[in-house]
N, C-alpha and C positions, 0 to 999 in steps of 0.2 A: 247692372252687373251681369256679366256672362256666367260667372261662377263665384261661389262664396269664398273659395280659398285662392290666394295669390302667391303664397310662399314667400312674399316679400318681408314678412315679419318673423320668419323662422330663426333669425339670428338675434332677436330681442330688440329690434328697432321698428319704428313705425313712422309714417309720414304725417306731418302736420298739414293743415289746409293750404299752406304756401308751398308745399312740396319738400320742405326741409326734413331731414331724417333726424329723429331723436330716440333716445332709449325709451323703452316702454315703461320704465319706472320713473320717468321724469315727472315732476310735480304737475305739469300741465296735462300730460296724458292721464295721470292718476285722477286728476280732478274731473276731466270730462268723462272718464270711465265711471266715476262715481255718479255722475248725472245719469248715465245709462242704468246703473244699479237702482237709483231712485225711481227712474221711469218704470223699470220692471216691477219694483215693489208696489208702485201705484197701480200698475196693470193688474196685479193680483188682487188688490183691494177692490178694483172695479169689477173684476170677475166674481168675487165673493158677493158683492152687492147684487149683481145681476142674477146670480144663482139663487138668491133668496127673494122670490117674488113678493113675499109679504113685507119684507124690509123695504124693498124698492118702492112699493106702493105707499108705504107709510111715511116715507121721507117728505119733508115739506117742500123740497125742490129736487131737481134731478142732479143729485150729487155725483152720480157716475159720469154724467156729461161734463160737469165742471172739472172733475178730475182728468177726464180725457183732454180737455182744453189745456189744463196745466201740463199734461204729458207733452203736448205739442210745444208749449213754451219751454219746457225743460230740454226738449230736442233742439229748439232754436238756440238756447243758451249753450248747450254742448257743442253745437256747430261753431258758435262764435269763439268759445274757449279753445277749440281745435285749431284756430287760426290766430296767431299773435297779432297780425295786422288788423283783423276785425276786432279783436279785444282792445286794441289801442284806440279804436274809434269810439269806444265807450257808449255802445247803444244803451238805451234806457228801457228798463223793465219796470213798469209802474205796479204799485201795490194797492192802489185805491179800491179797485173792484174786489180784491181779496179781502181788504179790511171791511168793506161793506158787508160781505158775506159772513165774515167772522162775527160782526156785530149782530147781524140777523140771527145767526145760529145761537149765539150766546143768550139772546133775549129770551129764548124758550127753555134754557137750562137752569137747573138749580145752581146757585152760587157755590163755588168751591170753598171748603172750609179748611182743607189740608191737601197735601200731595196725594195723588191717586196712583194706583198701580196700573200699568198698561194691561189691557185684556178685555174680557167681556165677549161680545159677539165676534165671530171670526173676522168679519170685515173691519170692526173697530180695532181689534188686535193688529191687523195688518196695516191699518192707518197709523197706528203707533209705531210699527216697524218703519214705515215710510218716513214718519216724523224724525226718527233718530238718524236715518240716512240723510235726510234733508239738513239736519243740524251738522252732520259730518261734512257734507258738501259745503255748507256755509263756512265752517272752521277752515277747511282747506282752501277755499277761495280767498279768505283773509290771508292765509299763509302765502299763497302764490302771489297775491297782490303786493306783498312786501318786496318781491324781486322782479316780477314781470307784470305786463299789462293785463288787467282784469277789469271788465266794466264795473264801475263802482256800484251801480244799482243791483248787480248780481247778488252781492252780499245781503242787501236789504230784502231782495225778492225771496231768497231762500230762507231768511229769517222769518219773514211773514208766512211763507209756505209752511214752515214748522208750526207756527201758531195756528194756522188754518187747519192743519192735519190733526192737531191736538183737539181742537174744538169739534171738528168733524167726527172724530172717534167718539167723543162724548155724546154728540148728537145721535150717532148710530145706536149707541148703547141705550140712550134715553128712549128712542123710538121703539126699540124691542123690549123695553122695560127691564133692562139689565143695569142695576144701579152701579155707580162708580164704587170701586173698592178702595177705601182709604189706606194710605201707608200706615202700618201698625208699628210706630216707632217704639224703641225700647226707652227706658228711663233716661238714657243719655242722649236721646234724639238721633241715634245712629241706626235705628232699625233693629229688629229682633232677629236672632239667628237660630 
């Protein structure tokens, strides 16, 4: 790119990968924009982990590098979503490696007995933020797939990523000895205000 601004989107439209022009508020553009938001959210989590040398050294594997790999896959998925033709080809995004990591992380964690509040170490809190963005991406991929081509495995991949980020946040908190904070439900099970 010669320069960052092109002025081509100043009237509220953007180009898809095939060159067609659509409104910037189209569901497809919104969805791949949300993948960018998710990627940025993960980037902050990685930065927080790397800024805490004690945390990074205590993790049982290089979680920051795994997250960077997922950032690249999110970028890949965003590029596919930006092109209706590529989306129609239905590329496959496998979840098996992510599932293996989830299982390995969970093996060292105390079992959950109730819902927990997002928080704890700053990196864990940011992983929870990324988890919620991943869930939104997943929901909006389902919505877009009702009307337009979306790789079927995209939904499963973002679903599993949400699971992975939840367990990764718990792992970070466990490593820094910050216990999970349980949801303090009121007598109606609706939470206390």
